[in-house]
C-alpha positions, 0 to 999 in steps of 0.5 A: 500500500502506498500512502498518498499523504504528507503523513511522513512530514508530520509523523513522530519519530516512533511512527517513522523511525524506531517503530519497534518501540514508542520510547526514544530512550529504549530505542537508543538502548536497543540500538546501542546494545546491537551496534556496540556488540557487533562493532566489538566482534568486527574489530576484534577479528579485524585487528587480530588478523592485521596484527598477525599479518604484521608479526608474520603469525607470531602471536607472542609478538602481538602488542596486546595493550595496543590491540585492546586500545585499538579495538575499544577505540574503533568500537566506540567510533562505529557504535557511536555512529549508529546511536548518534544518528538515531538520537539526532533523528529524534532530536530533529523531530522535537526541534522542528516539529516534523521532518523534511527532505533533508532531515536524514542528511542533516542528522548525519552531519553532527553524528558522523563528525563526532564519531570519526573524531573518536577513531584513530587518526591514521584510520580516518583517511582510509575510512573517508576514502572508503565511504566517499567511494560508496557515496559516489556510487549511490549518487550515480545510482540515484541519477540512473533511477531518476533517468538523469544518466544512462549507464554506458555498457562496460562503463566500469571497464572504460573508467578503470582503463583510463584510471590505470593509464593515469596511475601508471603514467604517474608511476613512470614520471615519479614524485607524483604518487604517495609512497603507499600508492607507489609501493602497491603499483610496484608490487603489482606491476614490478619494479622494472618500470619505475624511473631510475631515481626511484630504483633501489640502489642495486644492479638491474639484474638483482632487481629483476631477480627479486621480481622473478622470485614470485608465487609462480616460481615458488609452486615449483616445489609442489610439482613432480620432479619430471615436471620441474625439470621440463619447466626449468628447460622451457624457462631457460629457453624463454629467458635466452630470447631477445631483450631490448637494450632499454629494458631494465628486466634481466631476461627476455621480454617474453619471460618478463611478460610470462612471469608477470602474467602467471605470478599475478594470475596465481595471486588473484586465484589464491585471493578469490579462493581464500575468500570463497573458502572463508564464506563456505565454512558455515556451509561445510558442516552440512555440505562438505562438498562446498569446500571443493566447489569453492576451489574451482569456482569460476570467479577464482579464474576470473580474478586471476585473469584480471590480475594476470592480464593487468600486469602481463599486458602492461609489461609486454606492451611497454616492451613492444613500444620500446622495440617499435620506437627504439626509445623509452618514455613515460608516455608509453605508460598511458597506452600500455596502462589503458590497454592492460586495464581492459583486462577488467572485462574478466572481473568487472567490479564497480567497487574496484573501479571506484576505489582505484579511481578515488585513490588516484584522485586522492594522490592528485589532490595531495600532489596539488597540495605539495606543489601549492596549487591546492590550499590545505583543508583543515580536518579534511578527512573528517569533513569528507567522511561526514559528508559521504556518510551523511549521503549514505544515511540519507539514501538508507532512509529514502532510497536503500535500493541504491546502496550496494547490497553488501553494504546494506547488509552491513548496516542491518547487522550493525543496527541489529536489523532495526534499520529495516524496521523504518516505516518507509511506506509513508515515504513512498509518496515522494516517489523515491521507491523507499519501500522497494526492498520491503514492499510488504512491511508495515510496523505493528504499532501500539495505537496508543502512541500514534496519531489518529491519521496513522490509526486510520492508515493502520486500520486500512492496512490491516483490512487490505492485508487480511481481508481484501487480498484473501477475497 
């Protein structure tokens, strides 16, 4: 049922928001219990995994005081974000006597800014960048739903290719990307394409040898002896093929390509396989065969082809351009990066595309600040997080179907599923399809605490659901 009235603007916070209880205090306590308990579990696992990675699995070397402090601080941040939004929601209605089209965004601003101020400084930028990606995706989905934008077929592939071209050009030029971005691209594409002044102070051959010591070379030990001998002979023959005089890799150009493709293919396959195995753990008890299926899932190979093609094609195109033009230039990276970015056809992902694009935009922004083109922005990370998260909260009230499904599930888990109990039926009159995810949901109100108008709507809704539809 779609309520054709402006009841939503005059509704109480019980009628629109916390429909499971008429008391604002109890609603806040219920949400606090759900959000803090979930946040604690989430960050306890997150920080123990990250700590184990830093100490290479040596539990005795984990700094437990820092671990507890980080878990508590991040738990307070995430849990407070949810609770403060609900409190602002109720406070807004009491201050203004009703709601308007911008109430969710406005309520999010103070709650998000205060919450991100609790979080550790070193994590604020990462969180701001992550929610900025989500907000950009949501705004795009909103524009598509309204017909303002027509999505281009394979548009995410085109954007990824352009972004990859810019990133690799910036990598070849040097001094534009930040150290973490340089390190990430170096680990994916190899150190041989870095400019000379960013190369490690070692011989070229030694740098290339370190690059070839990859996942692909390490799998030799798990192969039969005959297979190892055969692959060794093939590898030596490939290594002895021609190499351009300007190429910095140690062996032939074909070996440079094959090593990059196969090693990154194995890495992509391993990442997706580990993710599938982790997801199959709950099902494995009842259905052990799910573990075997997770090893041969097609997405494992798709991510492998994506990562392998991204690194391998970039390498071989750079070599081909050196052979064709008999010179080396950072501009080669523009063409090589764009063509290698087309490997994202194998694993199309809006999330990866938006994240990569936002990281490049972030690096350009900081480069502009270092050069004095862009003035520094005080508490810029907190402002970006606040505006982006407020946009997400606005969408979660008025247009939850525009939010990425995985993130919407995260919001429901964070709020103990209370976010799904909003009466979005009375917002449908605005034309945003607010109840699209829950078309049959109508709260079970205590009629003592609702307005006469809503009592009429409640009676009609009960009659329509229980009588009319059964006729």
